[in-house]
Structures are given as C-alpha cells and as structure tokens.
N, C-alpha and C positions, 0 to 999 in steps of 0.2 A: 947382582954384578953377573952371574952366571947366565942370566937371562939376557942381558944386554950383549955379551958375548956371543951367545947362541943366535940371536936376532941378526947381530951384525955379520956372523959367519954365512947365516941363510942369504942374507942380502948380497953378500959378496960373490958366493956361488951363483945366484940368479943373475948377477950384473955380468959374470964371465960367461954365462951361456951364449952360445952362438945364435943369433937371431937371424932365421932366414926369412927373405921376403915372402909373403903369402901371396898366392895368385900368380898370374903370369908376368914375365919380366919382358921388358921392350928390348928389341934388339934390331939393329940398323944395318943394312948391307948397301954399299955404295959402289959405283963403278962407271965406266964409260962403255957407251954402246952407240952405234948407227949415228955418229958424228955429234953426240951429246952427252949427258950423264944420266944415270938413273939413282934412284933411293927407293929403298924397299924397308919398310918397317914392320916387323913381326912380333907378335906376342905368343909366348910359349912358356910352359912350366919348367922347360929344360933347354939348354943351348942348342941352338940350329946350325947347321952348316948347309947353305943352299946356294953357295956361289958356283959350283959346278952344274946345278940345274938351270940356273939363271944363265949362265954361259951357254947352254946348250939351247936355250931357246933363242937368244940373240944370234947364235950361229945359224939356226934354222931359218930365222927371219932374214937375214943377210943372204942366204943362199937362195931365197925366194924372191926377196923385194928389194934388194939393194941396187939402186942405180949406180952405185959406184963400183960395183964387182961385177967385172964384164961376163962372167960365167953364171950370173944369177939368172933365175928363171924369168924374170921381168924383162931383163934385157935381152935374153934369147927370143922371148916373144916378140918384143919391140924390134929386134934385128931380122925377124921372120925365120928363126931357126926352126927346123922341124925335128925336134929331138923327142 
C-alpha cells in the first residue's frame, strides 16, 4: 500500500509541474498602414514588442513615398519642389 501511495504522490507532483513549451513561440502583430492592413508573424523564445519599430518604418515610408501626404518626398518631387 505504501508503494501505491508513493507512486501516486510522484505522479501527482509530476502532473502539477508547469509544462513550458519547448522551442520558439508564435506571435502575431497586426495593424493599419498605408491605407491597408499588415500582419507580421514572429517566432521567438521570449515575448517580443515590435510595435514601435514597425510604426517607425511605416512613418518613414509615408514621409518618403505617400501620395496622400502632401509633405512626402515623392509629392515634393512630383510638384517640382527644390528642397
């Protein structure tokens, strides 16, 4: 009987053990940009926070290539501005 209790106790302890997933975890970042949406899937061992970096790339793109933003480089070029 003592052996059964000991085995049951070991199984109980093993069942309560936190099981961490092995390998990278999938993370998805979504948002709006340039009149549409984007979705970025990343795999990492630890949580990522890339929203600020993605936003800075989108802002740089808009400042350069946006036809909707009057102050963008492409609009200045198309309008003959000499900046």
